[in-house]
C-alpha positions in Angstrom: -113.2 64.9 27.7 -116.5 66.2 29.6 -119.7 67.7 28.1 -117.8 71.0 29.5 -115.1 70.7 27.4 -116.8 69.2 24.4 -119.0 72.2 24.0 -116.0 74.4 24.2 -114.6 72.9 21.7 -117.0 72.3 19.0 -117.5 76.3 19.3 -113.5 76.9 18.5 -114.3 74.9 15.6 -117.7 76.9 14.8 -116.5 79.9 15.4 -113.7 79.4 13.3 -114.5 77.3 10.6 -113.5 79.5 7.5 -110.0 79.8 9.3 -109.5 75.8 9.6 -110.9 75.2 5.9 -108.2 77.9 4.6 -105.7 76.0 6.7 -106.6 73.1 5.4 -106.9 73.7 2.2 -103.2 75.6 2.2 -101.6 72.6 3.8 -103.1 69.0 3.7 -106.4 68.5 1.4 -104.1 69.5 -1.8 -102.2 66.5 -1.0 -105.1 64.0 -1.0 -108.5 65.7 -2.7 -108.5 67.2 -6.6 -110.7 69.6 -7.3 -113.9 67.9 -8.3 -116.3 70.9 -9.3 -115.7 74.7 -10.3 -118.0 76.7 -8.5 -118.0 80.2 -9.2 -121.3 82.2 -7.5 -123.8 81.3 -4.6 -127.0 83.1 -4.7 -130.3 83.3 -3.8 -133.0 85.0 -5.4 -136.5 85.1 -3.6 -137.3 81.0 -2.4 -134.7 79.6 -4.8 -130.5 79.3 -4.4 -128.3 80.0 -8.0 -125.3 78.3 -8.0 -123.3 78.7 -11.2 -120.5 75.2 -10.9 -118.8 73.5 -14.0 -120.1 76.1 -16.3 -124.4 75.4 -15.4 -126.6 77.5 -14.0 -128.5 75.2 -11.1 -131.7 76.4 -9.5 -132.6 75.0 -6.5 -136.4 75.5 -5.0 -135.4 75.7 -0.5 -139.4 74.5 0.0 -137.9 71.3 -1.7 -134.1 71.4 -0.7 -133.6 72.7 2.6 -136.1 74.2 5.4 -133.0 75.9 6.4 -131.9 77.9 4.3 -135.8 78.5 3.6 -136.2 80.3 7.1 -132.7 82.1 7.7 -132.1 85.5 6.8 -130.1 87.5 4.5 -126.9 87.8 6.9 -127.0 83.5 7.7 -127.9 82.4 3.7 -124.8 84.9 2.4 -122.7 83.0 5.1 -121.3 79.9 3.4 -118.1 77.9 2.4 -117.4 76.0 -0.4 -115.1 73.1 -0.1 -111.2 73.3 -1.1 -112.9 70.3 -3.6 -115.8 72.0 -4.5 -118.0 69.2 -3.8 -120.4 71.1 -1.4 -121.6 74.2 0.1 -121.7 74.6 4.2 -123.5 77.3 6.1 -121.4 77.6 9.5 -124.4 79.3 11.6 -127.1 76.6 10.2 -124.6 73.7 10.5 -126.5 73.2 7.0 -124.4 71.0 3.5 -125.6 71.5 0.0 -124.0 68.5 -1.8 -123.0 70.2 -5.3 -121.9 66.9 -6.2 -125.5 65.2 -6.1 -127.1 68.6 -7.6 -124.8 68.3 -10.6 -125.6 64.6 -11.0 -129.7 64.7 -11.0 
């Protein structure tokens, strides 16, 4: 596959990431992946990321957690996907991933 085709495939995946996750969540992932964490809320207040998971509130300073999220606008911050297992959160437009599993382990 040449570079142009690779870029085209990457664009298709990025532009359809939510649909791909939904499809995998409905077909393949439930067979192999148990739910690790139950994430009920993801939101931002100023320079903090607030996550409600497993009955706990995580408050994360974006200055320490993620330069990409710190610099992102509201639209980019609010465009996220929670993994089907609840392991983490992905921001497709920013190519950023946060492991909720690691944050809860602290």
